[in-house]
C-alpha positions as CSV (number, residue, x, y, z in Angstrom):
1,M,24.4,19.2,48.0
2,S,23.9,15.6,49.1
3,N,21.2,14.6,51.5
4,A,23.4,11.8,52.9
5,A,23.5,11.6,56.7
6,K,26.4,13.3,58.3
7,T,27.8,12.6,61.8
8,V,27.9,15.6,64.1
9,E,29.4,15.3,67.6
10,L,27.7,17.4,70.2
11,P,29.1,18.5,73.6
12,E,27.6,16.4,76.4
13,D,25.2,19.2,77.6
14,L,23.8,19.7,74.1
15,Q,23.4,16.0,73.5
16,A,21.6,15.7,76.8
17,F,19.4,18.6,75.9
18,A,18.5,17.1,72.4
19,E,17.8,13.7,74.0
20,E,15.5,15.3,76.6
21,R,13.6,17.1,73.7
22,V,13.1,13.6,72.2
23,R,12.1,12.0,75.5
24,S,9.6,14.7,76.2
25,G,8.0,14.3,72.8
26,H,8.9,17.8,71.5
27,S,10.9,16.2,68.6
28,P,11.0,12.8,66.9
29,S,14.8,12.5,67.0
30,V,18.1,14.1,68.0
31,A,18.7,14.8,64.3
32,D,15.4,16.7,64.1
33,V,16.4,18.8,67.2
34,V,19.7,19.7,65.4
35,R,18.0,20.4,62.1
36,E,15.4,22.7,63.8
37,A,18.2,24.6,65.6
38,L,20.1,25.1,62.4
39,E,17.0,26.2,60.5
40,E,16.2,28.7,63.3
41,K,19.8,30.0,63.2
42,R,19.5,30.5,59.4
43,R,16.3,32.4,59.8
44,K,18.0,34.7,62.4
45,V,20.9,35.3,60.1
46,L,18.6,36.1,57.2
47,R,16.4,38.3,59.4
48,A,19.5,40.3,60.6
49,A,20.5,40.7,56.9
50,I,17.1,42.0,56.0
51,E,17.0,44.4,58.9
52,A,20.5,45.7,57.9
53,G,19.2,46.2,54.4
54,M,16.1,48.0,55.6
55,A,18.3,50.3,57.7
56,E,20.4,51.1,54.5
57,I,17.2,51.9,52.6
58,D,16.0,54.1,55.5
59,A,19.4,55.9,55.3
60,G,18.9,56.5,51.5
61,L,21.6,53.9,50.6
62,G,19.3,51.5,48.7
63,V,19.4,50.6,45.1
64,E,16.6,49.2,42.9
65,C,16.7,45.5,42.1
66,S,14.3,42.6,41.7
67,P,13.2,40.5,44.6
68,D,15.2,37.6,43.2
69,E,18.3,39.7,42.8
70,L,17.9,41.0,46.4
71,M,17.5,37.6,47.9
72,G,20.5,36.3,45.9
73,E,22.6,39.1,47.4
74,V,21.3,38.4,50.9
75,Y,22.1,34.7,50.6
76,A,25.6,35.5,49.1
77,E,26.4,38.0,51.8
78,V,25.6,35.6,54.7
79,G,27.3,32.7,52.9
80,L,24.2,30.5,52.3
81,D,23.0,28.7,49.2
82,K,19.6,29.7,48.0
83,P,17.1,27.0,48.9
């Protein structure tokens, strides 16, 4: 995947929020605000997948696999590329 800059249009309210985060010194740029938000969303999706997996294990539905196999399945299930 390319690291080339992409243009993303934000609704006015989100653009204003991101600009305020920059003005207040919480983030160096609007791009960083968006990046941080997407990274947080990815963490939440992964956390939910892990919690669902733990519930399956607790219910006796788990299968043995290596940590790498498990994380590969988690990333595939939520539609993400492994970092």
